[in-house]
C-alpha positions in Angstrom: -49.7 8.8 20.1 -50.5 7.3 16.6 -54.0 6.5 15.3 -53.2 3.3 13.6 -54.3 2.6 10.0 -52.2 -0.5 9.5 -50.3 -3.0 11.7 -47.7 -5.4 10.3 -47.8 -9.0 11.4 -44.2 -10.3 11.6 -42.7 -13.7 12.1 -41.3 -12.6 15.4 -44.8 -12.0 16.6 -45.7 -15.6 16.2 -42.5 -16.8 17.8 -43.0 -14.6 20.9 -46.7 -15.8 21.1 -45.5 -19.5 21.0 -43.6 -19.0 24.2 -40.2 -19.8 22.5 -38.8 -16.5 23.7 -40.1 -16.7 27.3 -36.6 -16.6 28.6 -36.3 -13.1 27.3 -39.1 -11.9 29.5 -42.2 -12.2 27.2 -45.1 -13.3 29.3 -48.9 -13.8 29.0 -50.6 -10.5 28.4 -47.9 -9.3 26.0 -49.4 -7.2 23.2 -47.8 -8.4 20.0 -46.5 -6.4 17.0 -43.7 -4.0 16.3 -44.7 -1.7 13.5 -47.7 0.5 12.7 -48.5 3.2 10.2 -51.0 6.0 10.8 -51.5 9.6 11.9 -49.9 11.3 14.8 -52.6 12.6 17.2 -50.5 13.7 20.2 -46.9 14.0 21.3 -45.2 13.8 24.7 -43.3 16.5 26.6 -40.4 18.0 24.6 -41.5 16.6 21.3 -42.0 19.0 18.4 -45.8 19.5 18.0 -45.4 19.7 14.2 -45.5 15.9 14.2 -49.3 16.1 15.0 -51.4 15.4 11.9 -48.5 13.8 10.0 -48.7 10.4 8.4 -45.9 8.2 9.7 -44.5 4.7 10.1 -43.4 3.8 13.6 -41.5 1.0 15.4 -43.1 0.3 18.7 -40.4 -2.1 20.0 -41.0 -5.9 20.5 -44.7 -5.3 21.3 -47.5 -2.9 21.5 -48.6 -2.6 17.9 -51.8 -4.6 17.8 -53.8 -1.6 19.0 -55.9 1.2 17.7 -53.8 3.9 19.4 -50.0 3.1 19.4 -47.1 4.7 21.3 -43.6 4.9 19.9 -40.4 6.9 20.6 -40.0 9.9 18.3 -36.6 8.4 17.3 -38.4 5.4 15.8 -40.9 7.4 13.6 -40.5 8.1 9.9 -42.7 10.4 7.8 -44.4 8.7 4.9 -44.5 9.8 1.3 -48.0 11.1 0.3 -48.6 8.4 -2.2 -47.4 5.4 -0.1 -50.3 3.6 1.7 -50.2 2.6 5.4 -50.5 -1.0 4.3 -47.5 -0.8 2.1 -45.5 1.0 4.8 -45.9 -1.7 7.4 -45.1 -4.3 4.7 -41.7 -2.6 4.1 -40.7 -0.7 7.2 -39.1 -3.4 9.3 -38.3 -6.1 6.6 -36.6 -3.6 4.3 -34.1 -2.5 6.9 -33.3 -6.0 8.0 -32.7 -7.1 4.4 -30.6 -4.1 3.6 -28.4 -4.2 6.7 -28.3 -8.0 6.7 -26.8 -8.0 3.2 -24.3 -5.3 4.4 -23.5 -7.4 7.4 -22.7 -10.3 5.0 -20.4 -7.9 3.1 -22.4 -8.7 -0.1 -20.6 -7.4 -3.2 -21.9 -7.2 -6.8 -21.3 -10.3 -8.8 -21.6 -12.7 -5.9 -24.0 -15.7 -5.7 -26.6 -15.3 -3.0 -29.1 -17.8 -1.4 -32.1 -16.4 0.5 -33.4 -19.2 2.7 -37.0 -18.6 3.6 -37.7 -16.2 0.8 -41.5 -16.2 0.9 -41.7 -13.9 4.0 -41.4 -10.2 3.9 -37.7 -10.1 4.9 -36.9 -12.8 2.3 -38.8 -11.0 -0.4 -36.9 -7.7 0.3 -33.6 -9.6 0.4 -34.3 -11.1 -3.0 -35.1 -7.7 -4.5 -32.1 -6.0 -3.1 -29.6 -8.8 -3.9 -31.0 -9.0 -7.4 -29.7 -5.5 -8.1 -26.1 -6.7 -8.2 -25.8 -10.5 -7.6 -24.6 -12.9 -10.3 -27.3 -15.3 -9.1 -30.0 -15.2 -6.5 -31.2 -18.6 -5.3 -34.2 -19.0 -3.1 -35.8 -21.8 -1.0 -39.6 -21.9 -0.9 -42.4 -24.4 -0.5 -44.2 -24.4 -3.9 -43.8 -23.8 -7.6 -46.3 -21.0 -7.5 -44.3 -19.1 -4.9 -41.2 -19.8 -6.9 -42.7 -18.1 -9.9 -43.6 -15.1 -7.8 -40.0 -14.9 -6.5 -38.6 -15.2 -10.1 -40.6 -12.1 -10.9 -39.0 -10.3 -8.0 -35.5 -11.2 -9.1 -34.7 -14.8 -8.2 -32.7 -16.8 -10.7 -32.8 -20.2 -9.1 -35.9 -21.6 -7.3 -35.2 -24.5 -4.9 -37.4 -26.5 -2.5 -37.0 -26.1 1.2 -34.2 -28.6 1.3 -32.2 -26.5 -1.1 -31.8 -29.5 -3.4 -35.1 -30.0 -5.4 -36.3 -27.6 -8.1 -33.9 -25.8 -10.4 -30.3 -27.0 -10.6 -28.6 -25.3 -7.6 -25.5 -23.1 -8.0 -22.3 -24.9 -7.1 -22.0 -22.8 -3.9 -22.9 -19.5 -2.4 -20.9 -16.5 -1.4 -23.7 -15.2 0.8 -26.6 -16.9 2.5 -29.3 -14.8 4.2 -31.1 -17.2 6.5 -34.5 -16.3 7.9 -35.3 -19.9 9.0 -32.4 -21.3 11.1 -33.7 -24.6 12.7 -32.3 -28.1 12.4 -31.3 -27.9 8.7 -29.1 -24.8 9.1 -25.8 -26.8 9.2 -26.6 -28.4 5.8 -26.9 -25.0 4.2 -23.8 -23.7 5.9 -21.9 -26.5 4.1 -22.9 -25.0 0.8 -21.0 -21.9 1.2 -18.0 -21.2 -1.1 -14.6 -20.7 0.5 -14.7 -17.3 2.2 -18.5 -17.5 2.1 -20.7 -15.8 4.7 -24.0 -17.0 6.3 -26.0 -14.4 8.2 -29.0 -15.3 10.2 -31.7 -12.6 10.2 -34.4 -14.7 11.8 -35.1 -18.1 13.3 -38.7 -19.0 12.5 -37.9 -22.7 12.7 -36.1 -22.3 16.0 -32.5 -22.7 17.1 -29.9 -24.7 15.0 -28.6 -27.9 16.5 -26.4 -27.6 19.6 -23.3 -28.8 17.6 -23.7 -26.1 14.9 -20.6 -24.3 16.4 -18.6 -27.5 15.9 -19.7 -27.5 12.2 -18.5 -23.9 11.8 -15.1 -24.6 13.3 -14.7 -27.7 11.2 -14.8 -25.4 8.1 -11.9 -23.4 9.5 -9.6 -23.9 6.5 -12.3 -22.7 4.1 -12.6 -19.4 6.0 -16.4 -19.7 6.0 -18.2 -17.6 8.6 -21.5 -17.4 10.4 -23.0 -14.3 12.0 -26.4 -13.3 13.5 -27.8 -9.9 12.7 -30.4 -7.7 14.4 -31.4 -4.3 13.2 -31.2 -3.3 16.9 -27.4 -3.0 16.4 -27.8 -0.4 13.7 -28.0 3.3 14.8 -31.3 4.9 14.8 -30.0 7.6 12.4 -29.0 4.9 9.9 -32.2 2.9 10.3 -34.3 6.1 9.7 -32.2 7.1 6.6 -32.6 3.7 5.0 -36.3 3.5 5.8 -36.9 7.0 4.3 -35.0 5.9 1.1 -36.9 2.7 0.8 -40.3 4.3 1.4 -39.5 6.8 -1.3 -38.4 4.0 -3.7 -41.6 2.1 -3.0 -43.7 5.2 -3.7 -41.9 5.4 -7.1 -42.5 1.8 -7.8 -38.8 0.8 -7.5 -39.4 -1.6 -4.7 -42.4 -3.9 -4.6 -44.3 -4.5 -1.4 -46.0 -7.9 -1.3 -49.2 -8.0 0.8 -50.6 -11.5 1.4 -53.8 -10.3 2.9 -55.4 -7.5 4.8 -57.4 -8.5 7.8 -59.3 -6.6 10.6 -57.4 -6.1 13.8 -59.8 -8.4 15.7 -58.7 -11.2 13.3 -55.2 -11.3 14.7 -55.7 -14.9 15.9 -56.5 -15.9 12.3 -53.5 -14.1 11.0 -51.2 -16.0 13.4 -52.9 -19.3 12.4 -52.2 -18.5 8.8 -48.6 -17.7 9.6 -48.2 -20.9 11.6 -49.6 -23.0 8.8 -47.1 -21.6 6.3 -49.8 -20.1 4.1 -48.4 -16.6 3.9 -46.4 -15.1 1.0 -45.4 -11.6 1.9 -47.0 -9.9 4.8 -50.4 -10.0 6.5 -51.5 -6.6 7.6 -54.1 -5.8 10.2 -56.4 -2.7 10.0 -58.4 -1.3 12.9 
């Protein structure tokens, strides 16, 4: 049992709430949220009692986080550095792992050109920061010049509009595309891959791509361009915990920046989702009990 101090509001929360994932078993009455930070107040049978009193980040699954007292498997709990706030922890905990392993899934190598599509969310922001450590160029798509300047500060070298065409002159092509958006425009971005380029979808906030997207992929056969979907659920718990621990430590040292759009009370969850749906959010909204 964890007394929650902060709850992260993720894009998947709004997608589940919309009913778009009803086929996966999400029904009315589902408690949203997947990550919390707080203090362990009780443990189950067979769990080391030394966890009690510790400050932790926890993954609750695909729901169960918008609460004052949260439950999580001990395998999904990571201790927090003393000087990392609960708000920062839930801004980084899930998004950092997805960005890290998403880039790995894309076989990203230093010197390559990367596009982060949907860079204003917490996953996109982390992907920009991580890619900027080694990429020759990091292009981003975003909705405003103001957000573009914020993304430049985080490491972006090219700021494009949502179509990927307006704004700065775009790179001639991309070796890696990290796509948080998906939706109807996904094929047009796939076309911008270099030969041997890799597109990895780490989200689908705009819904599924067109039904003929598979045909588009096969039409690029001779260019050896590839598409893959990525979920952190396919990464071992040991590896997820190791990366989270490293990223929490890096954030506590100021080496990774967490971007908090707004902190709202837990009972303002509806407002948080309205802001997400309206596209107003840069970074992450955090709820506090």
